[in-house]
C-alpha positions in Angstrom: 2.0 -11.1 29.2 -1.2 -9.4 29.9 -1.3 -5.6 29.6 -1.6 -3.7 32.8 -1.8 -0.3 31.1 -4.4 2.3 31.9 -7.0 2.3 28.9 -6.9 5.3 26.8 -9.8 7.6 27.3 -12.5 7.8 24.5 -11.6 10.5 22.0 -14.3 13.3 21.7 -17.0 12.4 19.2 -16.6 14.3 16.1 -19.2 14.8 13.3 -18.6 13.0 10.0 -17.3 15.1 7.1 -20.1 16.9 5.2 -20.2 18.0 1.6 -17.5 15.7 0.5 -15.9 16.1 -3.0 -17.8 13.7 -5.2 -16.5 11.9 -8.3 -18.1 9.9 -11.0 -15.7 8.2 -13.5 -12.6 6.9 -12.0 -10.7 6.8 -15.2 -11.9 10.0 -17.1 -9.7 13.0 -17.1 -12.8 15.2 -17.2 -14.3 13.9 -14.0 -16.3 16.6 -12.1 -15.4 18.1 -8.7 -18.4 19.5 -6.7 -18.0 21.7 -3.7 -20.6 22.9 -1.3 -20.3 26.4 -2.5 -20.1 25.8 -6.1 -22.8 24.6 -8.5 -20.6 23.8 -11.5 -18.1 21.0 -11.7 -14.6 21.8 -12.4 -12.9 19.2 -14.5 -9.7 17.7 -13.1 -7.7 18.6 -16.3 -8.8 22.2 -15.9 -7.6 22.3 -12.3 -4.2 21.2 -13.4 -4.1 23.7 -16.2 -5.0 26.5 -13.8 -2.3 25.4 -11.3 0.4 25.3 -14.1 -0.7 28.8 -15.3 -0.3 30.1 -11.7 3.2 28.7 -11.5 4.2 30.4 -14.7 2.7 33.8 -13.6 4.4 33.7 -10.2 7.8 32.8 -11.7 7.9 36.4 -13.3 7.5 38.0 -9.8 9.7 38.4 -6.7 12.5 35.9 -5.7 10.2 34.6 -3.0 7.5 33.9 -5.5 9.9 32.3 -8.0 11.1 30.0 -5.2 7.4 28.9 -4.8 7.1 28.5 -8.6 10.2 26.2 -8.7 8.8 24.0 -5.9 5.4 23.8 -7.8 7.2 22.7 -11.0 9.3 20.2 -9.0 6.2 18.6 -7.4 4.4 18.5 -10.8 7.3 16.7 -12.4 7.9 14.3 -9.6 4.2 13.4 -9.3 3.9 12.9 -13.1 6.9 10.6 -13.1 5.3 8.4 -10.5 1.6 8.5 -11.6 1.7 9.2 -15.3 -0.3 12.5 -15.0 0.0 15.9 -13.4 -1.8 16.7 -10.1 -4.4 19.3 -9.6 -3.1 21.4 -6.7 -5.7 24.2 -6.4 -8.6 21.7 -6.7 -7.1 18.4 -5.3 -9.5 15.4 -5.0 -7.2 12.4 -4.9 -5.4 11.6 -1.6 -2.1 11.7 -3.5 -3.0 15.2 -4.8 -3.8 16.4 -1.4 -0.5 15.3 -0.1 1.3 17.4 -2.7 -0.9 20.3 -1.6 0.2 19.7 2.0 3.9 19.5 1.0 3.5 22.9 -0.7 1.1 25.0 1.3 0.6 23.5 4.8 3.4 25.0 6.8 2.3 23.9 10.2 5.3 24.2 12.6 4.1 21.1 14.5 5.2 19.0 11.5 8.9 19.7 12.4 8.3 17.9 15.7 6.1 15.1 14.3 8.8 14.4 11.7 11.5 14.2 14.3 11.7 10.6 15.6 13.1 11.8 18.9 10.9 14.8 19.5 7.7 12.9 18.5 8.2 10.6 21.4 7.5 13.5 23.8 4.2 14.3 21.9 3.2 10.6 22.1 4.1 10.4 25.8 2.1 13.5 26.6 -1.0 12.6 24.6 -1.4 8.9 25.4 1.4 7.9 27.8 5.1 6.8 27.7 4.1 3.1 28.0 3.1 3.2 24.4 6.7 3.9 23.2 9.3 1.3 22.4 12.1 1.6 24.9 14.8 4.2 23.8 18.2 2.7 24.4 20.4 5.6 23.1 20.5 8.8 21.1 23.3 10.9 19.7 25.9 11.2 16.9 26.8 8.2 14.7 30.4 8.1 16.0 29.3 7.7 19.5 27.0 4.7 19.3 28.0 2.5 22.3 27.9 -0.9 20.7 29.6 -2.5 23.6 26.7 -1.8 26.0 23.8 -2.3 23.6 22.1 -5.6 23.9 20.3 -6.9 20.7 17.8 -7.0 19.3 17.6 -3.3 18.6 17.1 -1.0 15.6 19.2 1.9 14.6 17.3 4.8 13.1 17.8 8.4 11.8 15.8 11.1 13.4 15.3 13.3 10.3 14.5 10.8 7.5 12.4 7.8 6.4 13.6 4.3 5.5 16.9 4.8 7.3 17.1 1.9 9.6 19.4 -0.9 10.5 18.3 -4.0 12.5 20.7 -5.7 14.8 19.7 -9.1 16.2 23.0 -10.9 17.0 25.7 -9.1 19.1 28.4 -11.3 17.4 27.4 -10.2 14.0 27.5 -6.4 14.7 29.7 -4.5 12.3 30.2 -1.2 14.2 32.2 0.4 11.3 29.5 -0.3 8.7 26.7 0.9 11.0 28.6 4.2 11.8 29.5 4.9 8.2 25.8 4.2 7.1 24.5 6.4 9.8 27.0 9.1 9.0 25.7 9.0 5.4 22.2 9.6 6.8 23.3 12.6 8.7 24.8 14.1 5.7 21.5 13.9 3.8 18.6 16.4 3.9 15.5 14.2 3.4 13.2 17.3 3.6 14.6 18.7 0.4 14.7 15.5 -1.6 10.8 15.2 -1.9 9.9 18.7 -0.7 8.8 17.5 2.6 9.5 20.6 4.6 8.7 19.2 8.0 12.0 17.2 7.9 14.2 20.2 7.0 14.5 21.7 10.5 14.9 18.4 12.4 18.3 18.1 14.1 20.1 15.1 12.4 20.8 12.4 15.0 20.8 8.7 15.4 18.5 6.9 17.9 18.6 3.2 19.0 15.3 1.6 20.1 14.5 -1.9 21.3 13.4 -4.0 18.4 9.8 -5.1 18.7 9.2 -8.7 18.1 6.5 -11.3 18.6 6.8 -13.9 21.3 8.2 -16.4 18.8 10.8 -13.8 17.6 9.0 -12.9 14.3 8.3 -9.3 13.3 4.9 -7.9 14.3 2.4 -6.7 11.8 2.6 -2.9 11.4 -0.7 -1.2 11.5 -0.8 2.2 9.8 -4.0 4.0 10.8 -5.1 6.9 8.6 -6.7 9.5 10.8 -8.6 12.6 9.4 -9.8 15.4 11.7 -9.4 13.1 14.7 -11.4 10.2 13.1 -9.7 6.9 12.2 -11.0 5.8 8.7 -8.6 3.2 7.2 -5.9 0.8 8.6 -3.1 -0.4 6.5 -1.6 -3.7 7.7 2.0 -4.4 6.5 4.0 -7.5 7.2 7.7 -7.7 6.3 8.9 -11.3 6.0 12.1 -11.9 8.0 13.5 -14.3 5.4 13.6 -12.2 2.2 12.1 -8.7 3.3 9.0 -9.4 1.1 6.2 -6.9 2.1 2.5 -7.9 2.2 0.0 -5.2 2.5 -3.8 -5.0 2.9 -6.3 -2.2 3.9 -9.4 -2.4 6.0 -12.0 0.0 7.3 -12.8 0.4 11.0 -15.2 -2.6 11.0 -12.5 -4.7 9.5 -14.0 -5.0 6.1 -11.2 -5.5 3.6 -10.8 -2.7 1.0 -10.1 -3.6 -2.6 -7.0 -1.7 -3.2 -3.3 -1.7 -2.3 -0.2 0.6 -2.5 2.9 -0.7 -4.2 2.9 -4.0 -2.5 0.8 -7.3 -3.0 -2.0 -8.5 -0.8 -0.9 -11.4 1.5 -1.8 -15.0 0.5 -4.2 -15.2 3.4 -6.2 -12.4 5.0 -4.9 -10.6 7.9 -6.8 -10.9 11.1 -7.6 -7.8 13.2 -5.4 -6.9 16.0 -6.4 -8.3 19.3 -6.5 -4.8 20.8 -7.9 -3.1 17.6 -10.4 -1.0 19.5 -7.8 0.5 21.8 -5.5 1.1 18.9 -8.2 3.2 17.3 -8.7 5.3 20.3 -4.9 5.9 20.7 -4.7 6.9 17.0 -7.6 9.3 17.3 -6.1 10.9 20.4 -2.9 11.4 18.6 -4.7 12.8 15.5 -6.9 15.2 17.2 -6.3 18.8 15.9 -4.8 17.7 12.6 -6.7 17.4 9.3 -4.7 14.3 8.6 -2.0 12.1 10.1 -1.0 8.5 9.8 -0.3 6.8 13.1 1.9 3.6 12.8 1.4 1.1 15.6 2.4 -2.4 16.6 1.2 -5.3 18.9 4.2 -6.9 20.5 3.9 -9.4 23.4 0.3 -8.3 23.9 1.4 -4.7 24.3 0.6 -1.8 22.0 3.4 0.4 20.7 3.3 3.6 18.6 6.1 3.6 16.1 5.7 7.1 14.6 3.3 9.8 13.4 3.6 10.3 9.6 2.4 13.5 8.0 3.8 12.8 4.5 2.5 9.3 3.9 4.6 7.8 1.0 5.0 11.5 0.0 1.8 10.9 -2.0 3.9 9.3 -4.8 2.9 5.6 -4.5 0.1 4.8 -7.0 -3.1 3.1 -5.8 -4.2 -0.1 -7.5 -6.9 0.2 -8.5 -7.1 4.0 -8.6 -10.4 4.2 -6.9 -8.6 3.9 -3.6 -6.9 7.3 -4.2 -10.3 8.9 -4.5 -11.9 7.1 -1.6 -9.0 7.9 0.9 -8.9 11.5 -0.6 -12.6 11.9 0.2 -11.9 11.8 4.0 -9.3 14.6 3.8 -11.3 17.9 4.0 -9.3 20.7 2.5 -12.3 22.9 1.5 -11.8 25.6 4.2 -8.2 26.0 3.0 -8.7 26.7 -0.8 -7.4 30.3 -0.4 -4.6 29.2 1.9 -2.6 28.2 -1.1 -2.5 31.7 -2.7 -2.3 33.4 0.7 0.7 31.3 1.7 2.5 32.0 -1.5 2.0 35.7 -1.3 2.8 36.1 2.4 5.1 33.5 3.6 8.5 32.0 2.9 8.5 28.3 1.9 9.8 26.8 5.2 8.7 25.0 8.3 10.5 26.0 11.6 10.3 24.2 14.9 7.9 25.9 17.4 
């Protein structure tokens, strides 16, 4: 059916980022990083060494500082296990490095709401309108899910984690005991501490049930993950999950729909993705939602000619999924401007507890 929604207003025009971090060799450990205020490049390996030295120094200080040092070591080790090298946290250049910086030092209380799949619905509704949300069928504790009144297709999700979903398409095939036990196991987990994503720690653990979004023919819609930096949409990642075997196909495009030569963890599709029919409006919605944040990923769908916002992600893949080729990590990282926040890391360590509380 044709959409009768009110068009989203044009987001305020913002200037392109200036003085971007530059890089030369994509494979050399000694690649130089240039900042607007510095005339001498700082090698990536030097940045990592400085960060490790700071962690060792802080570990000898107060309990609060030691907690920071333990977190830095955890993130170093986890990142190394996935990427094969240590991140530079004080001088991050790659997108995945900057994500580790956020996990450590960006303690924005708003993240506790954006990570809450129930609370974020209010933010989306206020900024762009409730019509861009999938219908909410129920929310509460796992043991109280009203299966007898829920009509498929629907999806069961946790409010405080990622990847915790169960799709129900046939009422006759519903296994209430399995779903309740699985959802209860979600409630008992603290996703925020697993990968040091503090925005999830203070989210009240609940279960929500939403209407499952499908195409007119019943097939799953392509998910469009739009990477927004300082209110400007830069890259869209298209993900299609095949219904038959859950195979994922992924491709990336810029805002003019030029395909970008990288992927993250999943293969390119056998044929190219076409742009969404309402791509221009999707961009406006994503930029409205991303205004005021240095970076957020807005996940959206087209279903039955309507646009829906699935979620707003502040810890995209936790920065732990390698890019192939690695050039994509540098390019996406160049859009994320952390230059005004270089001293924020040390200031945060010295003056704040490592936590994010709901506003």
